C-alpha positions in Angstrom: 0.0 0.0 0.0 1.3 3.5 -0.9 0.0 5.2 2.3 2.5 6.1 5.0 1.0 8.4 7.6 -1.9 10.7 8.1 -0.8 14.1 6.7 -3.5 16.5 7.9 -7.1 17.0 8.5 -9.1 20.1 7.4 -11.7 21.5 9.7 -14.4 23.8 8.3 -15.4 26.5 10.7 -17.6 29.6 11.1 -15.0 31.1 13.5 -11.4 30.8 12.4 -9.9 32.5 15.4 -11.9 30.6 18.0 -11.0 27.3 16.3 -7.3 28.3 16.0 -7.3 29.1 19.7 -9.0 25.8 20.6 -6.4 23.7 18.9 -3.5 25.9 20.2 -4.7 26.3 23.8 -6.1 22.7 24.3 -3.8 20.6 22.2 -0.7 22.8 22.0 -0.6 23.0 18.2 1.2 26.0 16.9 0.2 28.3 14.0 2.8 28.1 11.3 3.6 28.7 7.7 0.7 28.6 5.3 1.1 29.1 1.5 -0.3 32.3 0.1 -3.7 30.9 -0.8 -6.6 33.0 -2.1 -8.8 32.3 0.9 -8.2 32.7 4.7 -7.2 30.0 7.0 -4.6 28.7 9.4 -2.2 25.7 9.4 -1.6 24.3 12.8 1.6 22.4 13.4 2.6 19.5 15.6 6.4 19.8 15.5 7.3 20.3 11.9 4.1 18.9 10.4 1.0 21.0 9.6 -1.5 18.4 10.9 -4.7 20.6 11.2 -5.7 23.0 8.4 -8.5 25.5 9.2 -10.7 27.0 6.5 -13.9 29.0 6.5 -16.9 26.7 6.2 -17.7 28.1 2.7 -14.1 27.5 1.5 -13.6 23.7 1.7 -11.6 21.8 -0.9 -9.1 24.5 -1.8 -11.4 27.5 -1.7 -14.7 28.5 -3.0 -18.1 27.0 -2.2 -18.2 23.3 -2.2 -20.7 20.5 -1.6 -17.9 17.9 -2.2 -17.3 17.3 1.5 -19.3 16.7 4.6 -18.8 16.0 8.2 -16.7 13.1 9.4 -16.7 11.2 12.7 -13.4 12.0 14.3 -9.6 12.2 14.0 -7.0 10.9 16.3 -3.5 11.7 17.5 -1.0 9.7 19.4 -0.2 11.7 22.5 1.6 11.9 25.8 0.9 13.4 29.3 -2.6 11.9 29.8 -3.0 13.6 33.2 -1.8 17.0 32.0 -4.1 17.1 29.0 -7.0 15.8 31.1 -6.4 18.6 33.6 -6.3 21.1 30.7 -9.7 19.9 29.5 -11.1 20.1 33.0 -9.7 23.6 33.6 -11.3 24.8 30.3 -14.6 23.2 31.0 -14.4 20.9 28.0 -16.5 17.8 28.4 -14.6 14.6 27.6 -14.9 10.9 27.8 -12.0 8.7 28.8 -11.5 5.1 27.9 -8.8 2.6 29.1 -8.0 -0.3 26.8 -6.2 -3.4 28.2 -4.7 -4.7 24.9 -3.1 -2.8 23.4 -2.4 -0.8 26.6 -3.8 2.6 25.6 -5.6 5.3 27.5 -7.9 7.5 25.5 -9.6 10.9 25.7 -12.5 11.9 23.4 -13.8 15.5 23.2 -15.4 17.8 20.6 -13.7 20.9 19.3 -15.8 24.1 19.1 -17.2 23.0 15.8 -18.4 19.7 17.2 -15.6 17.7 15.4 -14.6 14.8 17.7 -10.9 14.7 18.7 -9.5 11.4 20.0 -6.2 11.3 21.8 -4.4 8.0 22.3 -1.8 7.6 25.1 0.1 4.3 24.9 1.0 2.9 28.3 4.4 1.3 28.8 
């Protein structure tokens, strides 16, 4: 198979700044370089990789109105610091669900962003 790794997800939003702040403040993603495109948006980075792209709701699929996309269920990250992120969610009043899987040994947090896109964080246990 030619796939290697998830590159990014694009979230459509009615409030670019609030969504940017959600992913920065809750998940620690950083706003970074974004090409000079003909529509507004943000690219949010995890390290050197722009993993979440934000676009106005009316500008999906590269700009301009589009009915080619719709909602999706969720996206997931591998993560670390379960207790720290859980405390951040609690501090910010974000409702979440946690799950603990025996095999493979993974703790999970599920919570919606401000657009009701579900975020899943997976914390492998040693």
